[in-house]
C-alpha positions in Angstrom: -16.1 -2.3 -32.9 -15.6 -3.6 -29.5 -13.9 -2.1 -26.8 -11.5 -4.3 -24.3 -10.8 -3.0 -20.8 -7.6 -4.5 -19.3 -7.9 -4.2 -15.6 -4.6 -4.7 -13.6 -4.9 -5.6 -10.0 -2.1 -4.3 -7.4 -0.7 -6.6 -4.5 -3.0 -6.2 -1.5 -0.1 -6.7 0.7 2.4 -4.0 -0.9 -0.5 -1.5 -0.7 -1.1 -2.5 3.1 2.3 -2.3 3.8 3.4 1.2 2.5 1.0 1.9 -0.2 3.2 0.6 -3.4 1.0 -0.1 -6.1 2.8 -3.7 -7.4 1.2 -5.5 -9.8 -0.3 -8.9 -8.7 0.7 -11.7 -10.6 -1.1 -14.5 -8.1 -4.3 -15.1 -6.4 -4.1 -16.8 -3.0 -7.5 -18.1 -1.8 -8.3 -19.4 1.7 -11.7 -20.2 1.9 -13.9 -17.2 1.1 -10.8 -14.9 1.5 -8.9 -14.0 -1.5 -5.8 -12.1 -1.8 -4.2 -10.4 -4.9 -0.3 -10.8 -4.4 3.1 -9.8 -6.1 5.1 -13.0 -6.9 7.6 -11.9 -3.7 4.2 -12.0 -1.1 2.9 -15.2 -2.8 6.1 -17.0 -2.5 6.5 -16.0 1.1 2.9 -16.5 2.2 2.7 -19.7 0.3 6.0 -20.9 2.2 4.5 -19.9 5.4 1.3 -21.8 5.0 3.2 -24.7 3.8 5.5 -24.6 7.0 2.5 -24.3 9.3 0.6 -27.1 7.7 3.4 -29.5 6.7 3.6 -32.4 6.2 1.5 -32.0 3.0 0.0 -35.3 1.6 -1.4 -35.6 -1.8 -4.5 -37.8 -2.2 -4.0 -40.8 -4.7 -6.5 -40.4 -7.5 
């Protein structure tokens, strides 16, 4: 019988902030750097990046 290992990842920002073990639900990658984030931190950092890089243009296919 096979064994399935499920690994939960905690939010990097919560761990750094106060040591909280909050489950990560999204991964944000910026170049070679990758951050596992809870939904709150993902939304916050995504918003900050969007604001810093605005206006965002999508390329036509």
